[in-house]
C-alpha positions as CSV (number, residue, x, y, z in Angstrom):
1,M,0.0,0.0,0.0
2,F,2.7,2.5,1.0
3,I,5.1,1.9,-2.0
4,L,7.5,4.7,-2.8
5,R,8.6,5.3,-6.4
6,N,11.2,7.4,-8.0
7,R,13.6,6.7,-5.1
8,Q,17.0,8.3,-5.1
9,R,20.2,7.3,-3.3
10,T,20.8,9.6,-0.4
11,P,24.3,10.5,1.0
12,L,23.0,10.3,4.5
13,A,23.2,6.5,5.0
14,A,24.6,7.1,8.4
15,L,21.5,9.0,9.4
16,R,19.4,6.1,8.5
17,L,21.5,3.9,10.6
18,L,21.3,6.4,13.5
19,L,17.5,6.3,13.3
20,L,17.6,2.5,13.8
21,V,20.1,2.3,16.6
22,L,19.0,5.2,18.8
23,P,16.1,3.4,20.3
24,L,18.5,0.7,21.5
25,S,20.5,3.1,23.8
26,A,18.0,4.5,26.2
27,T,19.0,6.1,29.4
28,A,17.2,6.1,32.8
29,Q,16.2,9.7,32.7
30,T,12.7,11.1,32.1
31,R,11.8,13.7,29.5
32,F,9.0,16.2,29.9
33,D,5.9,15.2,27.8
34,P,4.9,18.4,25.9
35,V,1.3,19.6,25.7
36,V,0.0,20.3,22.2
37,I,-3.2,22.1,21.2
38,T,-3.4,21.7,17.4
39,A,-4.1,18.0,17.4
40,T,-7.6,18.3,19.0
41,R,-8.0,22.1,19.4
42,E,-7.7,21.6,23.2
43,P,-4.6,20.9,25.3
44,Q,-3.5,17.4,25.2
45,A,-0.3,15.5,26.1
46,L,1.7,14.7,22.9
47,S,2.0,11.1,24.0
48,R,-1.8,10.7,24.0
49,S,-2.3,12.0,20.4
50,S,-3.2,9.7,17.6
51,A,-2.0,12.2,15.1
52,D,1.5,13.0,13.8
53,V,2.5,16.2,15.6
54,V,5.8,17.9,15.7
55,V,6.6,20.5,18.4
56,I,9.3,23.1,17.8
57,D,10.0,24.6,21.2
58,A,11.5,27.9,22.3
59,E,14.9,26.3,23.0
60,T,15.1,24.9,19.5
61,I,14.2,28.3,18.0
62,R,16.7,30.3,20.0
63,N,19.6,27.8,19.9
64,G,19.2,26.7,16.2
65,T,20.9,27.9,13.0
66,A,17.7,28.4,10.9
67,D,17.7,31.7,9.1
68,S,13.9,32.0,8.8
69,V,10.6,30.5,9.9
70,E,10.4,28.4,6.6
71,D,14.0,27.1,7.2
72,L,13.1,26.2,10.7
73,L,10.1,24.2,9.5
74,R,12.2,22.3,7.0
75,R,14.9,21.3,9.6
76,A,12.6,20.4,12.5
77,A,9.4,19.2,10.9
78,G,10.4,17.8,7.5
79,V,8.5,20.4,5.6
80,Q,9.8,20.9,2.1
81,I,10.5,24.5,1.1
82,S,10.9,26.3,-2.2
83,R,12.1,29.9,-2.1
84,N,12.9,32.5,-4.8
85,G,16.4,33.2,-3.6
86,G,17.7,33.8,-0.1
87,P,16.1,35.0,3.2
88,G,13.2,37.5,2.7
89,Q,12.2,36.1,-0.6
90,T,8.8,34.6,-1.4
91,S,8.5,31.0,-0.1
92,G,6.4,28.0,-0.9
93,Y,6.0,25.0,1.5
94,F,4.9,21.5,1.0
95,V,3.6,19.4,3.9
96,R,3.5,15.7,2.8
97,G,3.8,16.8,-0.7
98,T,0.7,18.9,-0.9
99,G,0.7,22.4,-2.5
100,T,1.3,25.5,-0.5
101,S,-2.4,26.4,-0.5
102,S,-3.2,23.0,1.1
103,T,-1.9,23.7,4.6
104,V,-3.7,25.9,7.1
105,V,-1.5,28.4,8.9
106,L,-2.6,29.9,12.2
107,V,-1.0,32.5,14.6
108,D,-2.4,32.2,18.1
109,G,-5.5,30.5,16.7
110,V,-6.2,33.1,13.9
111,R,-6.0,32.1,10.2
112,V,-3.4,34.1,8.3
113,G,-2.2,34.4,4.7
114,S,-3.4,35.7,1.3
115,A,-6.8,34.6,0.2
116,T,-5.9,35.4,-3.4
117,L,-2.9,33.2,-3.5
118,G,-4.2,30.8,-0.9
119,Q,-1.0,30.8,1.2
120,A,0.7,32.3,4.2
121,E,3.9,34.4,3.7
122,F,6.4,33.0,6.2
123,E,9.0,35.4,4.8
124,A,7.1,38.2,6.6
125,L,7.4,36.6,10.0
126,S,10.3,37.0,12.5
127,L,11.6,34.2,14.7
128,A,12.0,36.8,17.4
129,Q,8.3,36.9,18.2
130,I,7.7,33.1,18.2
131,D,7.6,31.0,21.4
132,R,6.8,27.7,19.7
133,I,5.4,26.1,16.6
134,E,3.1,23.0,16.3
135,V,3.0,21.2,13.0
136,L,0.1,18.8,12.6
137,R,0.9,16.5,9.6
138,G,-2.0,14.8,8.0
139,P,-5.8,15.3,7.4
140,A,-7.2,18.0,9.5
141,S,-10.2,19.5,7.7
142,S,-12.5,17.8,10.3
143,L,-11.1,20.3,12.9
144,Y,-10.0,23.3,10.8
145,G,-12.1,23.2,7.6
146,A,-10.8,24.2,4.2
147,D,-7.2,23.8,3.1
148,A,-6.0,21.4,5.8
149,V,-5.1,18.7,3.4
150,G,-1.4,18.4,4.2
151,G,-1.9,19.6,7.8
152,V,-1.9,22.7,10.0
153,I,1.0,24.9,11.1
154,Q,0.2,26.9,14.2
155,I,2.5,29.6,15.5
156,F,2.3,30.7,19.1
157,T,3.7,34.1,20.2
158,R,5.2,34.7,23.6
159,R,3.1,35.0,26.6
160,G,4.2,36.4,29.9
161,E,4.4,34.6,33.2
162,G,6.3,34.8,36.5
163,A,8.7,37.5,37.5
164,P,9.5,40.3,35.0
165,R,11.9,39.1,32.3
166,I,13.9,41.1,29.8
167,T,15.3,39.5,26.7
168,G,17.4,40.9,23.9
169,A,19.7,40.0,21.1
170,A,21.8,41.8,18.5
171,A,24.0,40.3,15.7
172,I,25.8,41.2,12.5
173,G,26.6,38.9,9.6
174,G,27.9,38.6,6.0
175,H,26.2,40.5,3.2
176,R,25.9,43.4,5.6
177,S,23.3,41.6,7.5
178,R,22.1,42.8,11.0
179,Q,19.3,42.0,13.3
180,G,18.2,42.8,16.8
181,D,15.3,42.2,19.1
182,L,14.1,43.3,22.6
183,G,11.3,41.8,24.8
184,V,9.7,42.3,28.1
185,S,7.4,39.8,29.8
186,G,6.0,38.7,33.1
187,S,3.0,38.7,35.3
188,Q,1.8,40.7,38.2
189,G,-1.2,39.6,40.3
190,P,-4.0,38.9,37.8
191,F,-2.3,40.5,34.9
192,D,0.3,39.0,32.4
193,Y,2.1,40.8,29.6
194,A,4.6,40.2,26.8
195,V,5.9,42.8,24.5
196,S,8.5,42.2,21.8
197,L,10.1,44.3,19.0
198,A,12.5,43.1,16.3
199,A,14.2,44.5,13.2
200,E,16.3,42.7,10.5
201,K,18.1,43.9,7.4
202,S,20.4,42.3,4.8
203,D,21.9,43.3,1.4
204,G,21.6,39.6,0.3
205,V,22.8,38.5,-3.1
206,S,21.2,38.6,-6.6
207,A,18.1,36.4,-6.3
208,V,18.5,35.1,-10.0
209,R,21.6,33.7,-11.6
210,P,23.2,35.2,-14.8
211,G,21.8,33.7,-18.0
212,D,18.4,32.7,-16.7
213,V,15.9,31.4,-19.2
214,F,13.4,34.2,-18.8
215,G,15.9,37.1,-18.9
216,T,15.2,38.5,-15.4
217,F,18.7,38.6,-14.1
218,N,19.7,41.9,-12.6
219,P,23.3,42.0,-11.1
220,D,22.3,44.1,-8.1
221,D,21.9,42.6,-4.7
222,D,18.4,41.6,-3.6
223,G,18.2,42.4,0.1
224,F,15.4,42.8,2.5
225,S,14.3,44.6,5.7
226,R,11.8,43.4,8.2
227,K,10.3,45.0,11.3
228,S,8.0,43.3,13.6
229,G,6.3,43.7,16.9
230,S,4.0,41.7,19.1
231,L,1.9,42.4,22.2
232,R,0.0,39.9,24.5
233,L,-1.9,41.1,27.5
234,G,-4.0,39.0,29.9
235,Y,-6.2,39.5,32.9
236,A,-7.5,36.8,35.2
237,P,-10.6,38.1,37.0
238,A,-10.9,34.8,38.9
239,A,-9.1,31.5,39.2
240,G,-9.7,29.4,36.0
241,H,-10.7,32.5,33.9
242,R,-8.6,34.7,31.6
243,I,-9.3,37.5,29.1
244,G,-6.6,38.1,26.6
245,V,-5.6,40.5,23.9
246,S,-2.9,39.8,21.3
247,L,-1.5,41.8,18.4
248,L,1.3,40.9,15.9
249,E,2.4,43.2,13.1
250,T,5.2,42.8,10.6
251,R,6.4,44.9,7.7
252,L,8.6,43.3,5.0
253,N,10.4,45.2,2.2
254,S,12.3,42.8,-0.1
255,Q,13.9,43.2,-3.4
256,Y,13.6,40.6,-6.2
257,D,14.5,40.1,-9.8
258,S,11.9,40.2,-12.5
259,A,11.3,41.9,-15.8
260,E,8.9,44.3,-17.6
261,Y,8.2,43.7,-21.3
262,D,7.8,45.9,-24.3
263,A,5.4,45.5,-27.2
264,E,7.8,42.8,-28.7
265,F,7.9,40.9,-25.4
266,N,11.6,41.8,-24.8
267,P,12.4,41.6,-21.1
268,D,13.7,44.6,-19.2
269,P,15.1,43.5,-15.8
270,S,16.6,46.9,-14.8
271,P,13.7,48.3,-12.6
272,D,14.0,48.0,-8.8
273,F,11.4,45.3,-8.1
274,R,10.2,45.1,-4.6
275,N,7.7,43.3,-2.5
276,R,6.2,45.4,0.3
277,L,4.1,43.3,2.6
278,K,2.3,44.2,5.7
279,T,0.8,41.6,8.0
280,R,-1.3,42.2,11.0
281,V,-3.0,39.6,13.3
282,A,-5.2,40.6,16.3
283,S,-7.5,38.8,18.6
284,L,-9.6,39.1,21.7
285,D,-10.3,35.9,23.7
286,Y,-11.8,34.6,26.8
287,R,-11.3,31.2,28.4
288,G,-12.9,30.0,31.5
289,A,-14.0,27.0,33.5
290,V,-17.8,27.1,33.7
291,T,-17.8,24.0,35.9
292,S,-15.1,21.5,36.8
293,N,-16.0,19.5,33.7
294,W,-16.7,22.3,31.2
295,T,-14.3,24.8,29.8
296,T,-15.4,27.4,27.2
297,T,-13.4,29.5,24.9
298,V,-14.5,32.6,22.8
299,Q,-12.2,34.3,20.3
300,L,-12.7,37.2,18.0
301,G,-9.8,37.5,15.6
302,S,-8.8,39.4,12.5
303,S,-5.9,39.4,10.1
304,I,-4.8,41.6,7.2
305,D,-2.4,40.7,4.5
306,D,-1.6,43.7,2.4
307,A,1.1,43.3,-0.5
308,R,2.3,45.8,-3.0
309,S,4.7,44.3,-5.6
310,G,6.4,45.5,-8.8
311,G,9.0,47.7,-10.4
312,S,8.2,50.8,-12.4
313,T,4.5,50.0,-11.6
314,T,3.1,48.1,-8.7
315,T,0.2,45.8,-8.1
316,R,-1.7,45.6,-4.8
317,F,-3.5,42.6,-3.3
318,K,-5.1,42.8,0.1
319,T,-6.8,40.2,2.2
320,E,-9.0,40.9,5.2
321,R,-10.3,38.2,7.5
322,E,-12.6,38.3,10.5
323,Q,-13.0,35.2,12.6
324,A,-15.3,34.3,15.5
325,T,-15.0,31.0,17.4
326,W,-16.9,29.5,20.3
327,Q,-15.5,26.4,21.6
328,N,-16.5,24.1,24.5
329,A,-14.5,21.2,26.1
330,L,-16.5,18.7,28.1
331,A,-14.6,16.3,30.2
332,F,-16.2,13.0,31.2
333,G,-13.3,11.9,33.2
334,P,-9.5,12.3,33.3
335,D,-9.1,10.6,29.9
336,Q,-12.4,11.4,28.1
337,Q,-13.2,14.7,26.4
338,L,-15.7,16.0,23.9
339,V,-15.0,19.3,22.0
340,L,-17.8,21.2,20.3
341,A,-17.0,24.3,18.3
342,Y,-18.8,26.9,16.1
343,E,-16.6,29.1,13.8
344,H,-17.5,32.0,11.5
345,L,-15.1,33.3,9.0
346,R,-15.5,36.3,6.7
347,E,-12.9,36.9,4.0
348,R,-12.6,39.9,1.7
349,A,-10.1,40.6,-1.1
350,S,-9.3,43.8,-2.8
351,G,-6.6,45.1,-5.2
352,D,-5.8,46.5,-8.6
353,A,-6.8,43.3,-10.4
354,F,-10.4,43.3,-9.1
355,T,-13.1,45.6,-10.4
356,D,-14.9,45.3,-7.0
357,A,-14.0,43.7,-3.7
358,P,-15.0,40.1,-3.7
359,K,-15.9,38.5,-0.4
360,R,-17.3,35.2,1.0
361,H,-18.2,33.9,4.4
362,N,-18.1,30.4,6.0
363,N,-20.1,28.9,9.0
364,A,-18.9,25.8,10.5
365,L,-19.8,23.3,13.2
366,A,-17.3,20.8,14.5
367,A,-17.3,18.0,17.1
368,G,-14.3,16.0,18.3
369,Y,-14.0,13.2,20.8
370,S,-10.7,11.9,22.4
371,G,-10.6,9.2,25.0
372,R,-8.3,6.6,26.5
373,F,-9.2,3.1,27.6
374,D,-6.3,1.4,29.3
375,A,-3.8,0.9,26.5
376,F,-6.1,2.1,23.7
377,G,-6.6,5.7,22.6
378,V,-9.5,6.9,20.4
379,Q,-9.9,10.1,18.4
380,A,-12.8,11.1,16.2
381,D,-13.8,14.4,14.6
382,V,-16.5,15.6,12.2
383,R,-17.1,19.1,10.8
384,H,-19.5,20.7,8.4
385,D,-18.6,23.9,6.5
386,D,-21.2,26.0,4.7
387,N,-19.5,28.6,2.4
388,S,-21.3,31.4,0.4
389,A,-19.0,30.8,-2.6
390,Y,-18.7,27.0,-3.0
391,G,-21.4,25.4,-0.9
392,G,-21.4,22.8,1.9
393,N,-18.6,20.3,2.8
394,T,-18.6,17.6,5.6
395,T,-15.3,16.1,6.6
396,Y,-14.3,13.5,9.2
397,R,-11.3,11.9,10.8
398,G,-10.8,8.9,13.0
399,G,-7.8,7.5,14.8
400,L,-6.8,4.7,17.1
401,S,-3.7,4.2,19.2
402,Y,-2.4,1.2,21.2
403,E,0.4,1.1,23.7
404,L,2.0,-2.3,23.0
405,V,4.5,-2.1,25.8
406,R,5.4,0.8,28.0
407,G,6.8,3.5,25.7
408,L,5.9,1.9,22.4
409,K,2.8,3.2,20.8
410,L,1.2,2.1,17.5
411,R,-1.4,4.3,15.8
412,V,-3.6,4.5,12.7
413,L,-5.4,7.6,11.5
414,G,-7.6,8.4,8.5
415,G,-9.8,11.2,7.2
416,T,-11.2,13.3,4.5
417,T,-10.1,16.8,3.4
418,F,-10.9,19.6,1.0
419,R,-9.1,22.7,-0.3
420,A,-11.2,25.7,-1.2
421,P,-10.7,27.6,-4.5
422,T,-8.8,30.8,-3.9
423,F,-10.1,34.2,-4.8
424,N,-7.9,34.1,-7.8
425,D,-9.5,30.9,-8.8
426,L,-12.9,32.5,-8.5
427,F,-12.5,36.1,-9.4
428,Y,-9.2,37.0,-11.2
429,P,-9.9,38.6,-14.6
430,D,-9.6,36.3,-17.5
431,Y,-8.8,33.3,-15.3
432,G,-11.2,32.9,-12.3
433,I,-14.6,31.4,-12.6
434,P,-17.2,33.2,-10.5
435,P,-19.4,31.0,-8.2
436,G,-22.6,29.8,-9.9
437,T,-21.3,29.9,-13.5
438,P,-23.4,27.3,-15.3
439,G,-21.4,24.3,-16.4
440,F,-18.1,25.7,-15.3
441,A,-18.4,26.2,-11.5
442,I,-15.3,25.3,-9.6
443,K,-15.5,22.7,-6.8
444,P,-13.2,22.3,-3.9
445,E,-10.4,19.8,-4.2
446,R,-11.2,16.6,-2.2
447,G,-8.8,14.2,-0.5
448,R,-8.8,10.9,1.4
449,S,-5.8,10.1,3.6
450,I,-4.7,7.3,5.7
451,E,-1.6,6.8,7.9
452,I,-0.1,4.2,10.2
453,G,2.8,5.0,12.7
454,A,4.7,3.9,15.6
455,S,6.6,5.8,18.3
456,W,9.1,4.9,21.0
457,E,10.0,6.8,24.0
458,S,12.2,5.7,26.9
459,G,14.2,8.2,29.0
460,D,16.2,10.4,26.7
461,T,15.4,8.4,23.6
462,R,12.7,9.1,21.1
463,A,12.0,7.6,17.7
464,S,9.0,7.5,15.4
465,V,8.0,6.3,11.9
466,T,4.9,7.3,10.0
467,A,3.8,5.9,6.6
468,Y,1.0,7.8,4.8
469,R,-1.0,7.8,1.6
470,N,-3.2,10.7,0.4
471,K,-5.3,10.7,-2.8
472,V,-6.5,14.1,-4.0
473,K,-9.0,14.7,-6.8
474,D,-10.5,17.7,-8.5
475,L,-7.2,19.6,-8.4
476,I,-7.7,23.2,-9.5
477,N,-5.3,24.1,-12.3
478,Y,-5.1,26.4,-15.4
479,E,-6.9,24.9,-18.4
480,P,-5.8,26.2,-21.8
481,N,-8.7,27.3,-24.0
482,V,-7.0,27.2,-27.4
483,D,-5.1,24.6,-29.3
484,E,-1.6,25.0,-31.0
485,N,-3.2,26.9,-33.8
486,F,-5.1,29.3,-31.3
487,E,-8.4,27.8,-32.2
488,P,-10.9,27.9,-29.3
489,L,-11.4,24.6,-27.5
490,G,-14.6,25.5,-25.6
491,L,-13.2,24.4,-22.3
492,C,-13.9,27.7,-20.6
493,P,-16.9,30.1,-20.5
494,P,-17.2,32.8,-23.2
495,G,-14.9,35.6,-22.6
496,Y,-11.8,33.6,-21.7
497,P,-9.6,33.9,-24.8
498,F,-6.7,31.7,-23.5
499,G,-7.7,29.7,-20.5
500,C,-9.3,29.6,-17.1
501,A,-9.3,27.8,-13.7
502,R,-10.8,24.3,-13.8
503,N,-11.0,21.1,-11.9
504,V,-8.6,19.1,-14.0
505,G,-6.3,16.9,-12.1
506,R,-5.7,14.1,-9.5
507,A,-2.6,13.4,-7.4
508,R,-1.2,10.6,-5.3
509,L,0.9,11.7,-2.3
510,Q,2.5,8.9,-0.3
511,G,5.6,8.7,1.8
512,V,7.4,7.7,5.0
513,S,8.6,10.1,7.8
514,L,11.2,9.0,10.3
515,A,12.5,10.9,13.3
516,A,14.7,10.1,16.3
517,S,16.6,11.9,19.1
518,Q,19.0,10.8,21.8
519,R,20.8,12.4,24.6
520,W,24.1,11.2,26.1
521,G,25.1,13.5,28.9
522,A,26.2,16.7,27.3
523,L,25.6,15.5,23.8
524,E,22.3,15.4,22.0
525,L,21.6,14.1,18.5
526,S,18.4,14.4,16.5
527,G,17.5,13.5,12.9
528,N,14.6,13.5,10.4
529,V,14.2,11.6,7.1
530,E,11.4,12.2,4.7
531,F,10.7,9.9,1.7
532,L,8.1,11.2,-0.6
533,D,6.3,10.0,-3.8
534,A,4.2,13.0,-5.0
535,T,2.8,12.0,-8.4
536,D,0.3,13.4,-10.9
537,S,-2.1,10.4,-11.2
538,D,-3.1,11.3,-14.7
539,T,0.4,11.7,-16.3
540,G,2.6,9.7,-13.9
541,Y,5.0,12.6,-13.5
542,R,6.4,13.7,-10.2
543,L,4.9,17.0,-8.9
544,N,7.0,20.1,-9.3
545,R,9.6,21.0,-6.7
546,R,9.0,18.0,-4.5
547,A,12.1,16.1,-3.6
548,A,11.9,12.3,-3.4
549,H,13.9,12.5,-0.1
550,Q,15.0,15.1,2.5
551,E,17.2,14.6,5.5
552,S,18.3,16.7,8.5
553,L,20.7,15.9,11.3
554,A,21.5,18.1,14.4
555,A,24.0,17.7,17.2
556,T,24.2,19.9,20.3
557,W,27.0,19.8,23.0
558,T,26.7,21.7,26.3
559,A,29.4,21.8,28.9
560,G,29.4,24.5,31.6
561,A,29.2,28.0,30.1
562,W,29.8,26.6,26.6
563,N,27.3,25.4,24.0
564,A,28.1,24.2,20.4
565,G,26.2,22.6,17.7
566,A,26.1,21.5,14.1
567,A,23.1,21.0,11.7
568,F,23.1,19.4,8.3
569,V,20.3,19.4,5.8
570,F,20.2,17.5,2.5
571,V,17.5,18.1,-0.1
572,G,17.2,15.7,-3.0
573,A,16.8,16.5,-6.7
574,R,13.4,18.0,-7.8
575,P,11.7,18.6,-11.1
576,D,10.8,22.2,-12.0
577,G,8.9,22.9,-15.1
578,T,6.2,21.3,-17.3
579,P,6.2,17.6,-18.4
580,D,7.4,18.8,-21.9
581,T,10.1,21.2,-20.5
582,T,11.1,19.6,-17.2
583,F,14.2,21.0,-15.6
584,Q,15.9,18.9,-12.9
585,L,17.1,20.8,-9.8
586,G,20.1,19.1,-8.3
587,G,20.2,18.0,-4.7
588,Y,22.2,20.0,-2.3
589,G,23.5,19.9,1.3
590,V,23.9,22.6,3.8
591,L,26.2,22.4,6.9
592,D,25.7,25.0,9.7
593,L,27.9,25.5,12.7
594,R,27.3,27.5,15.9
595,A,28.9,28.2,19.2
596,A,27.9,30.1,22.3
597,W,29.7,31.2,25.5
598,R,27.8,32.5,28.6
599,F,30.4,34.9,29.9
600,L,28.1,36.3,32.5
601,P,24.9,34.6,34.1
602,Q,22.6,36.7,31.9
603,W,24.8,37.3,28.9
604,R,25.8,35.0,26.0
605,L,28.2,35.6,23.1
606,E,27.1,33.7,20.0
607,A,28.7,32.8,16.7
608,K,27.3,31.0,13.6
609,L,28.7,29.9,10.3
610,L,25.9,29.1,7.8
611,N,26.5,27.0,4.7
612,A,30.0,26.4,6.1
613,L,31.0,24.4,3.0
614,D,29.9,27.2,0.7
615,H,27.7,24.7,-1.4
616,R,25.8,25.9,-4.4
617,I,22.1,26.2,-3.6
618,E,19.5,26.4,-6.4
619,P,16.1,26.4,-4.6
620,L,14.2,27.0,-7.9
621,R,15.3,27.1,-11.5
622,D,17.8,29.9,-12.1
623,Y,17.5,31.2,-8.5
624,Q,20.2,31.0,-5.9
625,G,20.5,31.1,-2.1
626,L,23.2,32.6,0.0
627,G,26.7,31.3,0.0
628,R,28.8,30.9,3.2
629,Q,27.7,33.5,5.8
630,A,29.2,34.2,9.2
631,W,27.4,35.8,12.2
632,I,28.5,37.1,15.5
633,G,26.2,38.5,18.2
634,V,25.3,38.8,21.8
635,R,22.1,37.7,23.7
636,F,20.7,38.9,27.1
637,D,18.2,37.0,29.2
638,G,17.4,38.5,32.5
639,Q,14.8,36.9,34.9
640,G,13.4,38.7,37.9
641,L,14.8,42.1,37.2
């Protein structure tokens, strides 16, 4: 059932061996079992979940070598990434081989991203504001509705607790890069607070290589600047009750290479092309214990994604979302819980391409049960979405886990998913098909997914393996409306001279994910291996920009005031193009090194060498990443000041 095709030989045979032998060397220590929210929408111990969830904690974020949110996801959660150049450039992300628009991204429970493109812009987010990230891999539409085909990525910003704490960092690096952040957090009586500011800037390198096929190369450096701030305030009027306010805003100004064309379609790459993106996420929430067995949560949230892109002339696309959620968790015992939720989402798009401001709204009801019966764990979810643009959709998910022996858990999970058409699919001039168009209305993409897995935990040893298969139909793609002689084919409604959006494809996504970590005293090792077969079911071709394998390995050593580490990522070859003009992107490996010295109790000197071997990186055809880059900086962490 879970057969992988198009395999390539990986240079990390040692990592595969490591993943097999780590579980044999457990120690007697006990590791903290993290609590996750995304798997069921309510707090749950990770060891109790039937889903495949990866937690990226604050220590991993602060002590890692990742240069961005998307790079962190690739290293820690096995998410494949495509980026138009170096840090600050537009990024795509593939969870279990699904497209970028097939993963839901949340910030503190609020959906974010562009409704026109159907994706979140990770390049706009700063690592400085993030406390932790939870990545739910697998079917999740039964909890989160449209687009959770590959899974859900939920980002949590910092929240204050305990004595006042001041944190800050400043660093400089190659390509005239510099960054800094400052944060204050804590709690006082019934109040808690967390405030953070950050700024980053880099000259970068040219995003495109000389001699590119489309003639967009410009020899100038394509740098970026990013400013961000976050605020979280809370008030607890009584024990078990909290009212919270949160705000996150980021502003990105990044240069990129492109071209403007004359009447003869000759490219002119000389203009200064820039992407100016403003993102704002705000929410007001209440969570309280109505009774000892009933907890209710109410959240009002909004997000804005405002992008202006271009050279001599610019184009603007803006997404506004308003979200209201009422969620109730009913506990029938220490290991039995029922979650009932109502969610209302209103989306509105505007910009230069639209003659008006298209909008749509969605109402959803969801129910989820999770329970434990001795060695067995059960999880079941169902959700119905009613959307003003594409109608009603009901999705479900069911999972079962079994603890075979202490520390060894087996699990199986299956469910249905759907991806909604984007605003571009519905309303973009000469491409989108408006809702209700007779004979040509676009349906949501639909998927069926199943996975089986096993996890082992004993002391300081952890290992897991998950095999999955996901079949998706009614893929929304561009459908040409003329043949090679420019004669109409009648595949689109009248008024579409060249083509339109249509449900025209199917895909098979299957693979295996392996992960392991082990600590021996001062040394800790961790590794991930992802095998993926992402195939167009109609043509048999591999889907664009999906590597057949991706591996990562990290080592951390701590002794007294010293901390050092190394991280290696290898990305396999990927196709990039059409079946007729397929270009093969070569595989590449990146080795990062870091070291830190705590010269005072609250002060730490840090150094990093990214891409230490100065390997050539081609993330997309004719694009390039940074070469070797050195960083040096200082970090302050003061508790109880």
